[in-house]
N, C-alpha and C positions, 0 to 999 in steps of 0.2 A: 637682245639685251648681254653683254658679255657681264658674269659675275666673275671677279678677282678675293684669292683665298688673304687672308695677313700670316703673317707669319704660325702665330697662337692658333690658330683654326688651323691651318695645312699641318701642324705637328698633331694635333689631334687626330684630325684625319686618319692621318698616318698611322700612328695607333692602334687607332679604332680598325683597322685594317691589317693589320698585323696578327690584329689577336684576335679576329674571326679566322684567319687564315691559319695558324697553329692548331686555334680549335677544329677546323674542319679537318686537316691533313695530321693530324696527331695521334698517333699510333690507338687501339683501345687499352691495350696494355705493355706494360715495357718488360721485353725480357728479362734486364737484369735484379725484376722484382717479382719475376712469379716463382711460387706460388704465393702471393702476399694472403691468401686467405684459402680457404677451402673449396678441391675443384669435385665439381661435380662428374660423375660416373653415370650414364647414361646406360645401362646393360636389359636389353630388350626382349628377357625372359624372364617367366617367375622365378621365387628362387631356388634354393636348391637342383638345377639343371647345371650341365656342365660348364656354362660360361661363370657362374658364380663357384663352380668349384678353382678359378681360375681367379678369379675380379677378386675373391674375397684376402687369399691371401696375398694379392697387389695391391690390395688399399693398404694391408698393416703393415709393409713393407715400406709402399711410399710414406706410410704418416712417418717411420723410422726412421727413414734419411732426409726429408722433406722438412719435416717438422709441422708441413699440414696435413690437412685429413682428406681422403679420397673417399668421397660421399657418394655409394653404391645404392644409383635409381631403378629399381627392378620394373621396366613397362613392357609386361608381355604383350602376346596377341597377335594372333593374324603371322602366326610364322617367324617372329622378331620383325615383323617390317612397320607394327605402328609405334616401338619404339625408337626406329630409325627413321621415321618423319621427324619425331619431336628433337631426337637430336640434329636433323640436319635444318630445320628453324632455329635453331637458340643461337644465342649473342657467339658469335666466333671471336670472342675473346681470351679462350685460351681454358675459360671457366668451368666450359662445358666438353668434355668429351665423349665418345660412341667406343664400344664395344661389341663390335659385330663379329660374326662368324661367316664358318661356311654355305648356309642356309642364306646371307644375303647377296653373293655369288648365285644360286638357284633364285633368290625369289623374281629379278627380271624377267626370268622364262616361264614362271611359273602363273602370277601375276599381270594380268593385263592391263591393268591401272595402278601405280603406286604413284603414292604423292612428293616422291625422294628419287635422284637419282643416284645411286651408290657412288658413281663415276665423275659427275656434273656437280652433286653439290657436298662432296668431302673431300678432304685431302688425306692420305694414306701417311699412318705416322709410322706403324712397328709391329709385326707378325710377333704374336707374345706366344702362342700356343701353340703346337699343332699334333695331332695324337690321332691313333687307328681309329676305326670303330670297331665294334664289337658284337661282335652275336651272342645275346645272353637270354636265360626264359628262368621264370618262374618252375624250380625241381617240383615242384608238387603238381602242380599244371602239365610240364613236360617231364617225363622219367623215362626219353629216350638216352643212355648214356656217353654217346659224340655227334656230333653235326653226320656225320656219315649214316645213321641210324635214324636222325631228326631229320634228313631230306626222304631219306626213304617212306620213314612215315607221315611227312608233310604230305609227299605223292599221293597216298593210299587213302588221305584223307584230304578232299582238297575242301576248303573253304572252312574247314572245324577249328584250325587254329588260327589264332590272330595278332595281331602287332603294335603295340602303340607306338608312337612319335610325339617330336616335338608341336606337329601340327604339320596340316598339309604343305608342300612342298620345300621344309626343310630336309636337310640331311638324312633326318633316322626315317624318312618318308622315302625318299630317292634310294635310300641303300637299301630299302625292306621293296621296291619294286624292282631293285637291278637285280638282286638274290634271285627274286621268283621268278624272275626273264634266265637268267645262268641255272638255275636248278630244275627249270622246267616244273615248278607249285605253283599253289596259290595259297595265300594266306590272308585274310582279311585285315584291311587299311582301320586303324582307330585312330583318329587324330587327338591330342589335347593343343592346351597351350601353351606347352613348353614341355620342355623335358620334364621338370623337375615333378609333376604333376602326374606325369606315362611314368616314372620312374616309381613313383611312390603305389601304383595301380599294380605296375606289376610287382611288388615286393608283397603285395598283399591279395594277389592271385585275381584281380582283374581282368586282367590282360595275361597273354601264355608268354611274347616274348617280348624284345624291344631289339633296334639295328643304334646301338647310341655308342657316342663317344667313349671312352677309354677313360676320360677324366670324370665322368661323373657314377660312372657304376664301378669305377677298382676298391674302393670301400666296400661296397654293398658284396662284389664277388669275394674281396677275401674274409666277409666275415658271415658267408655263407649264405647269405639271403636271397642269393641271385647267381645261376651258376652258368659259366664262358663258356660256349662251344667254340670260338673260333674266332681270330684276328682279321680283320682286312691285312691285303697284299704279301707277299712273297718272302714275310722276317716275321719270327715270333717276337713279340715284347718282352724286352730284359725283365717288367715287373712281372710278368707273368710267363715264366720258360715254358710250363707243362702245356698251357692254350697254346692248340696248332693254329697255323698262320691259314689263310685262303689255297696258298699253292701247293699244300702240301696234302689236300684233300680234294684235290681237282678242281679247283674254280682260279685257274692264275690272272686270270683275268680281273678279279674280284677286288677292285684297288679304291677302297674307298678310307678319305684321312678326315675327322674333325679338324677345322683350326681356328682358332681366334686370333682378331686383329682389332687394331685401333685406330680409330681417325679422329679428325675435330670438323667441325664442321669448315665449309668453303668461306673464305676469307679471312681466317685465323692469321695474325702475323706469324713470319714465318721466320723468326730471330724465337718468337714463344713456340713453336712449332719444334724447333731444334734444343731446344731447351727439356718439353715435355719427351723427343725421343731421347735424351740425356737420362733423366731419370727413367726410362722405363731400361735402355742400356743398365745402369747403375744394379734398377733391380734383379736384371736379369742375371748378374752374376756376383748376388748373393747369397751365402749358403741357404739359408734356410727358402728361399727361392728354387732353388734348385732341387734343394729335397721332394718338396713337394713337389714338385711338377716330373722328379723322377718314379716318387710315389704312384702316381698318374700314366705314368709309361709316356707322358710329354716330353717336350724339345722344347723349350725356349729359343724362338726368332734370333736370326742374325742379318736380318737383310735389310739393307738400307731402306730409307722410305720409296725412292726411286723405285726401286727394285721389286717390295710388296706391292708399288702399286700395281707392278707392271704382271707380277702373279695374280695378283686379283681380278685384270682382265682376262689373264688365260682360263681364270677358273670359270666367269662367267660364261663363257665362249665355251668351255668344257662342260659345263652343268647341262649348257643349251641343247648341245647337241644329245648329253643323255637321257635330256627330258622327251627329244624326240623320238628316241629311240627306243625308251622303256614306253611310250604312252602315258606317261604319268599324267594325271589330271584330280581338277579336283575333287575328292569326295562330297558330296551334298546331301 
């Protein structure tokens, strides 16, 4: 049997088909209206850590220049991987962004089963900050005057000193393991659920030392609550010119930096990605941000999204080798 449509029915069917097609293929959000409402920023560490030290000034600047709020959601745990998993499953509409760190380039080598893949489930957007690691101690627990005497003390007292970290598998942890390897010392690792809790215990004297990002330690060093013995790398940091670098004290290969970056869930429309990148670029040019970053010894990134993606991929492979060489493993 053959069915024939009259002209009126044919027009109705065509209109319905067009409506379905438009709904199916329309982008989740238009770039010319983004941000039309508050944007959620998942920070996968507890409040008070190094990521927060950059996320909160960035949030304030974003609100100032866009007129919309960048809402910080601290979701700490498992070395930053719990928050990363939540971000990976978020709606890819430009209203959930993820601020990760070097820890997320380390995680694939430390965690046998992650519920996300940094390279597959996210699109890289911007390198927000890059800061050196710093060796800091509680001055009441550790009374040695400099890094050389500290190393000698640690060698004479294996296992008696301890260091806190943001969690097993984070850059704080591996920076400590690398330090122990290169100085032939043994210092007990105490993992926390984030840099903030670890730093609070360091200030309180519950742990002796940390291998921290300069961003989260800077204010406490200036306030005298903790003491900086050494920054990593081959140059002193302009924000702390009196603190020696690793190369000066006989550790030329001790180069560890803490970097923070911005991602969006995979599937976020490309034009919205471009709008996010433009807002970050504008933020990096603001005097307020430049002042905050400089005060923490940090640099604001200038990589394109493609360059940032390549940088992250290289970091994943670099830290895989560090993990293997250092023999790092979970502390259970």
